[in-house]
N, C-alpha and C positions, 0 to 999 in steps of 0.2 A: 504494500500500500504506500503511495507517494506521500511525502510531507510537504505542505505548503508553508512557506515562510512569508509572513505578511509584513514584518518589520524587522530590519536588521540594524542594530546600533553598534557602531565601532567607535571606540574612544582611543585617542592616541595623544601622547604627550611628546612633543618634539623639543629637544633642547639643543640649540646650536651654539650656545654660549661657550661651552667647552671647546668646540671645534674652532670657533672664532679666536679664542684665546690662543690655542695652539697655532693657528695660522698666523696670528699677529706676532707670536714669538719667532716663528720661522721666518717671517718677512723681515723682522727686525735684525735677525742674524744675517740674512742675506744683505741687507742694507749696510750693516756694520762691516761685513767682509768686503763689499764693494768700496766703501769709503777707505778702508785700510789699504786696499790695492791702489786706489787713486793717489792717496797720500804718499805711498812708497814710490810710485812713478814720478810724482812731482818732485819729491826730495832727490831722487836719482838724477833727474834733469837739472835741478838747481845745483847739485854738486858738480855736474859736468860743465857748467857754465864758467867761463873765466871770471875771476874776481875783478872788481873795478878798483 
């Protein structure tokens, strides 16, 4: 004998805060690494310039 479902209630709780925090930390690490590399390159170029 078939069963008829007249109403189906689905409750879901979505938490993206933890994911956002994790992504923000990762993004900050990438930014810091990029800044570090840029500073190193600038310092290398400055050291190679003749002094005035």
